[in-house]
C-alpha positions as a printed Julia matrix, in Angstrom:
659×3 Matrix{Float64}:
  42.85   40.72  -14.3
  45.5    39.03  -13.05
  47.65   36.13  -14.68
  45.88   33.51  -12.9
  42.19   35.3   -13.58
  43.44   35.54  -17.3
  44.13   31.68  -17.61
  40.89   30.54  -16.06
  39.7    32.57  -18.94
  41.51   31.61  -21.89
  40.91   28.01  -20.45
  36.71   28.25  -19.93
  36.54   29.57  -23.48
  38.66   26.61  -24.68
  36.79   24.29  -23.06
  33.33   25.66  -23.85
  34.34   26.22  -27.71
  35.61   22.76  -27.5
  32.43   21.09  -25.89
  30.14   23.47  -28.37
  31.78   21.7   -31.35
  31.85   18.22  -29.48
  27.4    18.31  -28.46
  26.45   20.8   -30.39
  28.28   20.44  -33.7
  28.86   16.68  -33.51
  32.37   18.02  -34.73
  35.67   17.89  -32.16
  38.04   20.05  -32.47
  40.64   19.25  -30.03
  41.37   15.48  -28.44
  40.09   13.79  -25.4
  43.19   14.17  -24.56
  43.63   17.81  -24.46
  40.2    18.36  -23.21
  40.99   16.58  -20.49
  44.29   18.57  -19.9
  42.25   21.92  -20.23
  40.02   20.71  -17.36
  42.67   19.45  -14.89
  44.28   22.46  -14.94
  41.66   24.51  -14.89
  39.83   22.73  -12.1
  43.57   22.75   -9.67
  42.87   26.4   -10.55
  39.42   27.05   -9.51
  40.76   24.88   -6.1
  43.58   26.91   -5.21
  42.04   30.24   -5.93
  38.19   29.61   -5.4
  36.83   33.06   -5.21
  37.96   33.4    -9.1
  35.46   30.93   -9.69
  33.19   31.54  -12.59
  29.47   31.57  -13.33
  29.87   29.9   -16.33
  32.79   27.42  -15.39
  32.88   24.45  -17.09
  33.68   22.38  -14.32
  30.12   23.06  -12.65
  28.49   20.24  -14.92
  29.63   17.72  -12.81
  26.98   17.91  -10.7
  27.14   17.95   -6.57
  24.46   20.59   -5.66
  22.02   18.47   -3.54
  18.82   20.9    -3.08
  16.26   19.85   -0.36
  13.32   20.23   -2.36
  11.78   21.54   -5.41
  10.77   25.54   -5.88
   8.06   26.47   -7.86
   8.28   28.52  -10.93
   5.72   30.3   -12.3
   5.99   31.09  -16.3
   6.3    34.6   -17.47
   4.94   33.61  -20.24
   2.3    30.59  -20.04
   4.33   26.99  -21.6
   0.88   26.17  -23.8
   1.01   22.57  -25.22
  -0.04   21.81  -28.72
  -3.06   20.3   -30.01
  -2.04   16.48  -31.24
  -3.3    15.27  -35.14
  -2.84   11.67  -36.04
  -4.33   12.11  -39.64
  -3.56   13.1   -43.27
  -7.36   14.78  -43.21
  -6.84   16.51  -39.76
  -3.78   18.23  -41.12
  -5.85   19.5   -43.98
  -8.21   20.78  -41.66
  -5.38   22.12  -39.47
  -4.34   24.19  -42.9
  -7.93   25.54  -43.95
  -9.04   26.68  -40.44
  -4.93   28.29  -40.64
  -5.92   29.89  -44.74
  -9.07   31.31  -43.46
  -7.54   34.32  -41.41
  -3.55   33.99  -43.11
  -4.19   33.21  -47.03
  -0.59   32.63  -47.62
   0.65   31.35  -44.78
   3.87   28.93  -44.7
   4.97   26.87  -42.34
   8.35   25.34  -40.5
   8.23   21.73  -39.86
  10.44   20.46  -36.61
  10.79   16.21  -35.12
   8.77   16.69  -31.88
  11.14   15.17  -30.07
  10.5    12.66  -26.59
  11.3    14.42  -23.89
  10.05   16.86  -21.81
   9.93   20.61  -22.17
  12.56   22.92  -20.46
  12.74   26.45  -19.93
  16.25   28.55  -19.61
  16.39   31.99  -18.27
  19.28   34.59  -19.06
  20.76   36.98  -17.71
  23.51   39.33  -19.43
  24.39   36.37  -21.15
  24.83   33.47  -18.16
  22.49   30.95  -16.44
  20.48   31.95  -13.96
  17.13   29.35  -13.91
  15.72   25.92  -15.88
  12.49   24.88  -14.81
  10.33   22.37  -15.92
   6.66   23.25  -17.58
   4.78   21.76  -15.36
   1.17   23.26  -16.01
   1.74   25.78  -18.61
   1.7    28.15  -15.91
   3.41   26.94  -13.0
   6.88   24.62  -13.23
   9.97   23.18  -10.84
  13.4    24.64  -10.48
  16.0    22.63  -12.14
  18.35   24.74  -12.21
  21.23   22.68  -10.27
  20.18   19.52  -12.96
  20.5    21.37  -16.49
  23.83   23.27  -15.18
  25.5    19.5   -15.85
  23.18   19.39  -19.31
  26.74   19.77  -21.8
  24.7    21.21  -24.49
  23.31   23.53  -22.81
  25.44   26.72  -23.17
  26.28   28.44  -19.69
  27.06   32.13  -21.12
  25.69   32.65  -24.39
  27.33   34.3   -27.2
  25.9    37.55  -26.74
  25.44   39.33  -23.74
  21.17   39.81  -23.46
  18.45   38.33  -21.11
  16.4    35.93  -22.98
  13.77   33.02  -22.21
  14.87   29.76  -24.53
  12.81   26.62  -24.36
  13.41   23.7   -25.58
  13.17   19.88  -25.16
  15.06   18.01  -22.31
  15.98   14.18  -23.34
  18.46   11.23  -23.87
  19.58   10.36  -26.48
  19.37    6.36  -27.58
  23.19    5.89  -26.9
  23.09    7.33  -22.82
  19.55    5.21  -22.61
  21.25    2.12  -23.61
  24.8     3.01  -21.36
  22.18    3.97  -18.58
  20.56    0.71  -18.61
  23.34   -1.09  -18.95
  24.72    0.32  -15.76
  20.95   -0.53  -13.8
  21.32   -4.01  -14.29
  24.68   -3.62  -13.36
  23.78   -2.61  -10.03
  20.45   -4.26   -9.77
  18.21   -1.94  -10.61
  14.87   -1.21  -12.24
  15.29   -0.58  -16.19
  13.59    3.12  -17.09
  11.05    1.94  -19.99
  12.45    4.63  -22.12
  14.62    7.56  -22.25
  11.34    9.47  -22.8
  10.43    8.12  -18.96
  14.94    7.86  -17.89
  14.88   12.05  -18.94
  12.31   12.87  -16.73
  13.15   11.19  -13.49
  16.88   12.67  -13.96
  15.77   16.21  -14.02
  13.64   15.7   -10.75
  16.97   14.35   -8.99
  17.65   16.53   -5.53
  20.91   15.78   -6.05
  22.03   17.24   -9.22
  25.49   14.36   -9.62
  22.79   11.97  -10.71
  21.53   13.64  -13.12
  24.71   14.14  -14.8
  26.0    10.88  -15.17
  22.88   10.5   -17.43
  24.31   12.32  -20.05
  21.36   14.27  -20.83
  20.58   16.63  -23.41
  18.5    19.13  -24.78
  17.47   21.06  -28.31
  16.58   24.47  -28.4
  13.58   25.48  -30.32
  11.29   28.16  -29.3
  11.72   31.97  -27.76
   8.29   32.64  -26.42
   8.92   36.59  -27.01
  10.96   36.6   -30.93
   9.8    39.87  -31.27
  11.58   41.6   -28.35
  15.18   40.22  -30.73
  13.64   42.16  -33.88
  13.22   37.98  -35.08
  10.09   38.61  -37.69
   9.56   34.29  -38.3
   9.73   31.17  -36.41
  13.04   30.47  -38.64
  15.07   33.07  -37.88
  14.19   32.2   -34.67
  16.06   29.21  -35.19
  18.54   30.49  -36.76
  18.9    33.49  -33.32
  18.77   30.09  -30.62
  21.31   28.7   -32.9
  24.22   31.68  -33.32
  23.56   31.77  -29.56
  25.27   28.83  -28.94
  22.3    25.94  -28.33
  21.65   22.76  -30.09
  18.82   22.49  -32.18
  17.46   20.76  -35.1
  18.49   22.48  -38.38
  19.65   19.74  -40.57
  15.93   18.01  -39.65
  13.61   20.75  -39.88
  11.81   21.41  -42.6
  10.25   24.18  -44.57
   5.88   24.01  -46.38
   3.66   26.43  -48.12
   1.23   23.94  -48.5
  -0.38   20.31  -47.5
   1.05   18.56  -49.68
   4.47   19.78  -48.7
   3.75   19.09  -45.2
   2.6    15.14  -45.85
   5.9    14.79  -47.96
   8.49   15.76  -45.3
   6.23   13.91  -42.47
   6.43   10.73  -45.01
  10.28   10.99  -45.18
  10.82   11.72  -41.55
   9.53    8.42  -40.41
  11.82    6.62  -43.01
  14.28    8.43  -41.17
  13.34    8.53  -37.54
  14.83    4.96  -36.89
  18.56    6.15  -37.48
  17.5     9.18  -35.72
  19.89    9.65  -32.35
  17.36   10.38  -30.51
  13.44    9.32  -30.14
  11.34   11.4   -32.2
   7.06   10.68  -31.53
   6.18   13.04  -34.69
   6.32   16.77  -36.38
   5.46   19.88  -35.41
   3.92   22.26  -37.58
   3.74   25.76  -36.66
   3.24   29.22  -39.29
   6.24   30.86  -40.07
   5.2    34.64  -39.87
   4.81   35.69  -36.49
   2.7    38.72  -37.61
   0.05   35.7   -38.83
   0.87   33.8   -35.8
   0.0    37.36  -33.95
  -3.36   37.33  -36.3
  -4.04   34.03  -35.51
  -3.49   33.83  -31.4
  -4.45   31.56  -28.69
  -7.45   29.51  -27.43
  -8.08   29.12  -23.87
  -5.98   26.27  -24.06
  -3.65   26.0   -26.93
  -2.22   27.74  -30.1
  -4.23   28.14  -33.29
  -0.91   28.79  -35.63
   0.47   25.85  -34.76
  -0.09   21.79  -34.14
   1.25   18.1   -33.23
   1.37   15.4   -35.83
   1.61   11.59  -33.76
   3.37    9.19  -35.2
   0.59    6.51  -35.65
   1.31    3.96  -32.72
   4.61    1.81  -33.82
   3.68   -1.64  -34.62
   6.55   -4.72  -35.07
   6.95   -7.69  -35.81
   7.19  -11.05  -34.01
   6.77  -14.66  -33.58
   4.38  -16.08  -30.89
   6.3   -18.49  -29.21
   3.12  -19.8   -26.88
  -0.05  -18.73  -25.15
   0.1   -19.12  -21.15
  -3.01  -19.2   -19.28
  -2.87  -16.69  -16.0
  -5.09  -17.15  -13.31
  -6.16  -14.06  -11.6
  -7.75  -13.41   -8.16
 -11.18  -13.91   -9.17
 -10.38  -17.21  -10.41
 -10.77  -15.77  -14.09
  -8.42  -17.3   -16.62
  -6.73  -14.84  -19.29
  -4.57  -16.17  -21.84
  -1.67  -14.48  -22.93
   0.78  -14.32  -25.58
   4.35  -15.04  -24.98
   6.35  -13.72  -28.25
  10.02  -13.39  -28.93
  10.96  -10.56  -27.3
  11.03   -6.92  -29.34
  11.75   -2.94  -29.21
   8.07   -1.0   -28.87
   7.72    2.07  -28.58
  10.56    2.86  -26.66
  10.71   -0.35  -24.25
  11.41   -4.18  -25.42
   8.33   -6.53  -24.62
   7.57   -9.9   -24.92
   4.03  -10.93  -24.04
   0.41   -9.03  -24.06
  -2.72  -10.47  -23.0
  -5.47  -11.84  -25.58
  -8.47  -10.98  -23.32
 -10.39  -14.58  -23.66
 -11.11  -17.26  -26.03
 -13.65  -15.01  -28.08
 -11.06  -12.9   -28.57
  -8.64  -15.54  -29.44
 -11.08  -17.24  -32.28
 -12.17  -13.62  -33.17
  -8.1   -13.07  -34.79
  -7.42  -16.72  -34.96
  -4.3   -16.66  -32.98
  -1.88  -19.76  -33.28
   0.77  -20.35  -31.87
   4.02  -20.0   -34.32
   2.51  -16.97  -36.34
   3.73  -13.85  -37.06
   1.75  -11.33  -35.3
   2.43   -7.4   -35.35
   2.25   -5.78  -32.24
   2.33   -2.75  -31.18
   1.04   -0.92  -27.01
  -2.27    0.44  -26.62
  -2.03    4.42  -26.04
   2.06    3.73  -27.03
   1.41    1.84  -22.95
   0.27   -1.74  -22.88
   1.21   -4.41  -25.09
  -1.28   -5.8   -27.8
  -1.8    -7.69  -30.22
  -3.14   -6.62  -33.38
  -3.41   -8.52  -35.73
  -1.84  -12.23  -37.24
   0.03  -12.52  -40.25
  -2.17  -15.05  -41.96
   0.05  -14.36  -45.24
   3.02  -15.71  -42.99
   1.68  -18.77  -41.88
   2.72  -22.43  -42.57
   0.22  -24.84  -43.32
   0.26  -27.62  -40.26
   0.13  -24.56  -37.22
  -2.67  -25.65  -34.63
  -5.95  -23.45  -34.08
  -6.5   -22.47  -30.94
  -8.6   -24.36  -28.61
  -9.66  -22.93  -25.0
  -8.28  -25.33  -22.21
 -10.61  -26.93  -19.81
  -9.21  -27.41  -16.34
  -7.25  -24.61  -14.27
  -3.73  -24.92  -15.12
  -2.94  -24.31  -11.28
  -5.53  -26.71   -9.56
  -6.29  -28.75  -12.35
 -10.05  -28.08  -11.22
 -12.3   -27.68  -13.92
 -13.37  -24.64  -15.32
 -16.97  -23.01  -15.57
 -17.97  -19.92  -18.67
 -19.62  -17.04  -17.45
 -20.52  -14.79  -20.35
 -17.37  -14.4   -22.24
 -14.62  -15.61  -19.51
 -13.99  -18.95  -18.07
 -13.34  -18.75  -14.0
 -11.25  -21.69  -11.73
 -14.12  -21.93   -8.91
 -11.96  -23.41   -6.79
 -11.48  -20.67   -3.82
  -8.43  -22.47   -2.51
  -6.21  -22.14   -5.78
  -2.86  -21.18   -5.27
  -3.12  -18.79   -7.97
  -6.09  -17.22   -6.88
  -4.28  -17.18   -3.48
  -1.8   -15.51   -4.72
  -3.55  -13.05   -6.65
  -5.12  -12.15   -3.88
  -2.54  -11.38   -1.99
  -1.27   -9.13   -3.98
  -4.25   -7.4    -4.31
  -4.57   -6.87   -1.0
  -1.33   -5.55   -0.79
  -1.07   -3.18   -4.19
  -1.21    0.77   -3.75
  -4.78    1.38   -4.36
  -5.82   -0.72   -1.43
  -3.65   -1.13    1.53
  -0.92   -0.11    0.18
   1.96   -1.96    2.11
   5.06   -0.6     0.94
   8.0    -3.89    0.13
   5.0    -6.71   -0.37
   4.76   -6.63   -4.32
   4.39   -9.26   -6.42
   7.48  -11.08   -6.31
   7.65  -10.85   -2.54
   4.42  -12.19   -1.92
   4.64  -14.85   -4.11
   8.27  -15.96   -2.23
   6.6   -15.72    1.07
   3.47  -17.71    0.29
   6.27  -20.31   -1.67
   8.1   -20.36    1.76
   5.16  -20.56    3.69
   4.73  -17.08    5.37
   1.92  -15.84    3.89
  -0.65  -18.18    2.74
  -3.46  -16.46    4.13
  -4.72  -12.47    4.69
  -4.44  -12.58    7.49
  -0.75  -14.09    7.57
   0.75  -10.68    6.31
  -0.31   -9.59   10.08
   1.44  -12.09   11.46
   5.18  -11.44    9.94
   6.09   -9.99   13.09
   6.49  -12.74   14.34
   8.67  -13.89   11.55
  11.11  -11.43   12.35
  14.44  -12.98   12.03
  13.47  -15.98    9.46
  12.8   -13.22    7.09
  16.44  -11.24    7.88
  18.13  -15.01    6.76
  16.39  -14.44    3.03
  18.25  -13.65    0.27
  18.15   -9.59   -0.41
  16.85   -9.22    2.7
  18.28   -6.83    5.95
  16.98   -5.75    8.74
  16.62   -2.35    7.32
  14.46   -3.55    4.6
  12.81   -5.6     6.81
  11.97   -2.95    9.64
  10.46   -0.73    6.4
   8.17   -4.07    5.53
   7.25   -4.51    8.67
   6.28   -0.45    9.25
   4.45   -0.99    6.22
   2.53   -3.48    7.46
   1.57   -1.45   10.64
   0.9     1.68    8.92
  -1.81    0.07    6.62
  -4.21   -1.42   10.12
  -5.19    2.48   10.35
  -6.59    2.68    6.47
 -10.52    3.74    6.14
 -12.75    1.09    5.93
 -13.11    1.94    1.63
  -9.48    0.25    1.5
 -10.4    -2.83    3.46
 -13.31   -3.3     1.24
 -11.85   -2.57   -1.88
  -8.52   -5.11   -0.87
 -11.12   -7.47    0.57
 -11.59   -8.88   -3.54
 -15.41   -8.65   -3.36
 -16.79   -9.39   -7.43
 -17.67   -6.05   -8.93
 -16.71   -4.1    -5.98
 -14.22   -1.51   -6.84
 -12.63    1.3    -5.65
 -15.7     3.37   -6.11
 -18.27    1.07   -4.99
 -15.86    1.04   -1.62
 -15.88    4.25   -1.06
 -19.85    4.48   -1.5
 -20.58    1.21    1.3
 -18.06    2.75    3.49
 -19.67    6.48    3.34
 -22.8     4.8     3.74
 -22.49    2.09    6.51
 -19.22    3.74    8.13
 -18.72    0.36    9.91
 -18.12   -3.11    8.13
 -21.08   -4.63   11.09
 -23.61   -2.88    9.39
 -22.57   -4.15    5.76
 -22.51   -7.1     7.2
 -25.99   -7.3     8.43
 -26.9    -5.09    5.52
 -30.13   -6.91    3.74
 -29.84   -7.47   -0.34
 -33.03   -5.18   -0.92
 -31.88   -2.22    0.93
 -28.02   -2.45   -1.12
 -29.94   -2.78   -4.52
 -31.76    0.54   -3.26
 -28.22    2.71   -2.22
 -27.4     4.63   -5.16
 -24.65    3.61   -8.17
 -25.07    0.12   -6.49
 -27.95   -1.75   -8.17
 -28.63   -5.65   -7.92
 -26.06   -7.48   -9.66
 -23.68   -5.15   -7.05
 -25.84   -5.92   -4.59
 -25.9    -9.79   -5.09
 -22.31  -10.33   -5.29
 -22.0    -8.14   -1.61
 -24.29  -10.42   -0.08
 -22.89  -13.77   -1.2
 -19.54  -12.26    0.06
 -20.45  -11.84    3.53
 -22.81  -14.61    3.18
 -19.64  -16.79    3.1
 -18.68  -18.43    6.55
 -14.82  -18.37    5.64
 -15.07  -14.56    4.74
 -16.57  -13.64    8.29
 -13.76  -15.46   10.23
 -11.6   -13.41    8.0
 -12.81  -10.32    9.04
 -12.75  -11.22   12.8
  -8.87  -12.64   12.68
  -7.85   -9.14   10.77
 -10.1    -7.06   13.28
  -8.21   -9.52   16.13
  -4.73   -8.06   14.56
  -5.68   -4.46   14.79
  -6.58   -3.69   11.71
  -9.4    -0.72   11.36
 -12.79   -1.48    9.73
 -14.28    1.95   10.5
 -15.14    4.74    7.96
 -12.89    7.77    8.4
 -14.34   10.52    7.77
 -12.36   14.18    7.05
 -16.16   15.63    7.35
 -18.36   16.99    4.25
 -18.35   20.27    2.8
 -21.67   22.27    2.58
 -20.03   23.99   -0.52
 -19.55   20.28   -3.02
 -21.58   17.93   -1.18
 -23.66   16.92   -3.63
 -21.68   18.88   -6.64
 -20.11   16.42   -9.62
 -16.67   16.88  -10.5
 -15.18   15.44  -13.86
 -10.93   15.66  -13.5
  -8.67   15.94  -17.23
  -5.06   16.47  -18.53
  -2.8    15.88  -16.12
  -1.99   16.99  -12.23
   1.28   18.37  -11.06
   0.41   19.43   -6.86
  -2.13   16.03   -6.87
  -2.32   11.97   -8.69
  -6.0    11.48   -9.85
  -6.89    9.33   -7.33
  -5.34   11.04   -4.49
  -7.64   14.44   -5.19
 -10.66   11.94   -6.62
 -10.52   10.55   -2.64
 -10.03   14.67   -1.12
 -13.66   15.79   -2.88
 -15.57   12.47   -2.59
 -14.29   12.62    1.27
 -15.42   16.47    1.26
 -19.27   15.35   -0.05
 -18.89   15.45   -3.72
 -19.1    13.32   -6.92
 -16.65   12.4    -9.6
 -17.52   11.31  -12.07
 -15.58   10.51  -15.99
 -17.67   11.87  -18.63
 -19.22   15.33  -18.58
 -23.05   16.34  -18.79
 -25.4    19.15  -18.56
 -25.0    17.58  -15.02
 -21.8    18.44  -14.33
 -20.53   21.18  -11.31
 -17.14   21.79  -13.0
 -14.72   20.23  -14.71
 -10.6    20.11  -13.24
  -8.04   20.2   -15.65
  -4.27   19.92  -16.06
  -2.1    19.31  -19.01
  -3.31   18.11  -21.69
  -6.79   18.34  -21.46
  -8.57   16.53  -24.21
 -11.86   15.99  -25.24
 -13.85   16.4   -21.99
 -12.06   20.38  -21.55
 -13.95   20.84  -24.96
 -17.52   19.28  -23.99
 -17.25   21.32  -20.72
 -16.34   24.62  -23.22
 -19.14   23.63  -25.29
 -22.15   23.11  -22.01
 -20.45   26.49  -20.5
 -19.62   24.29  -17.69
 -17.17   26.02  -15.22
 -13.26   25.12  -15.42
 -10.76   25.11  -13.17
  -7.48   25.21  -13.5
  -4.85   23.27  -10.57
  -3.57   27.01   -9.09
  -7.45   26.91   -7.77
  -7.84   23.44   -6.44
  -7.34   25.16   -3.65
  -9.83   27.75   -3.13
 -12.55   24.99   -4.19
 -11.06   23.03   -1.03
 -10.89   25.63    1.11
């Protein structure tokens, strides 16, 4: 080894040691200036002597590699997820099940990181591949991005071949800094650290991931026995000795249910003060011998479980109840409250559904309310803290007139409606619905743009969307629009003309005609004219239509204004024919259920493919179900299919099924 190569290795060792102490041990041993000096010297030498650059050089972490697409990675050992549990009773049941096979079992307890699972492959101690979990069997190659994560060692402390699994995540601090930068650049903010991390590792350009300051927490070896490891606790120590960041300061150990619950309660108290988001606790049987005895079900390990914290609830003050008008004229009261962080994102409003809901909860402006995210996604008002109410708050009263046009409201069942078809709010909502992804899918014509175009007079009717090319020069004069964005919008509008009949039917906003009903009508009648002329009795007798939907369809097409709209759209080149892909003899008449997260297909995309081929897709598993197609975390539908002996297809079987 010459002097130059020797010096480069010295610098690599110094920088890697400093990075480990800073990013893994949180205990820096040198100053930032010293680190920068070493780094610049190494960079200069690598530029001068590129043939001497090492595979574990820390300069690789700046990113810059750009790939064309994500390649598939087949996991040697399946990356299975754990079943979720939510209360003490389920913890007790889990421990009792374990004790039937392993009466002396003990448990490791680890914070459940709120990020995404990643797999790292090392050969002779050098990082050669990083991959996402995917469906557990097949993931995506993200090596170019994981190399930018500073807490992932590019070279291990031992020259061994090994696979290491853990959580790729974004710290709370990095998340705040990332969103601050996105806000300054007028970019859409990330909803929470998990979404930010997931979006970052799926960037084709690794320099973007490098800027996001992602992190990695190692927690699992798929084949610990190969390294003479006998317990999960030993696995975690082994990972730390190799140079990985682990949660050893937070991890726990328990012999029984009481100790498990005490750990969970203690971690729940610490949760807010942690530098990263967690959403629960992972319980694992500690002994690998016991793990082997317990084994697996078809989809999850029997030796581990994931306890999920209850949905986070926060208190805030209800400032206003605002009424909005939907495309059907439905009036919805909405709670407007002081902004609060709930389950990783800032929220300031939630639907109150209807008058009955508000009266039942006795919601009053000025109340202290508790807010959470239903299913950790949709904000909802849980309850009013009546014990903190001041005496003079006014009771909720439903409005009697439309907040937009002043028309008298009518009540149908539990909901109130504005029946004025010319109401501006109804018009805008109808336009938004027409252009949305599930209907005509016009990219670039979102809610805000449609509202602006409506107020500027460019779009007041659905047919005006297809007249926007006549306003191209005017659109390019608007703030935020340039020639490229206008051309993209007009191209998307032109493409939408070629949608199949079911898309247009759904887009028209016929009451009770959702995506599924639109598909049934389109495949049955083949074109819009046949539907327009269909007798009520005939509509009623179509499977899954029924009297209520049939009357709504007839009412829509008996209205001359709607016929004029359809004629105008025809003249503008919009397709009103059913574009069938052809039926499959194998699938026609069969019934499928989809459950879990799919990688290759979006749920609605696969549903459309199956229905186009003649199959029926339903939401519940019954004895009449032909088969269930399962993705990641399939849940109770999968369990029911197993119980009923119904055929199970994994995602990798889909191509064979569709062939």
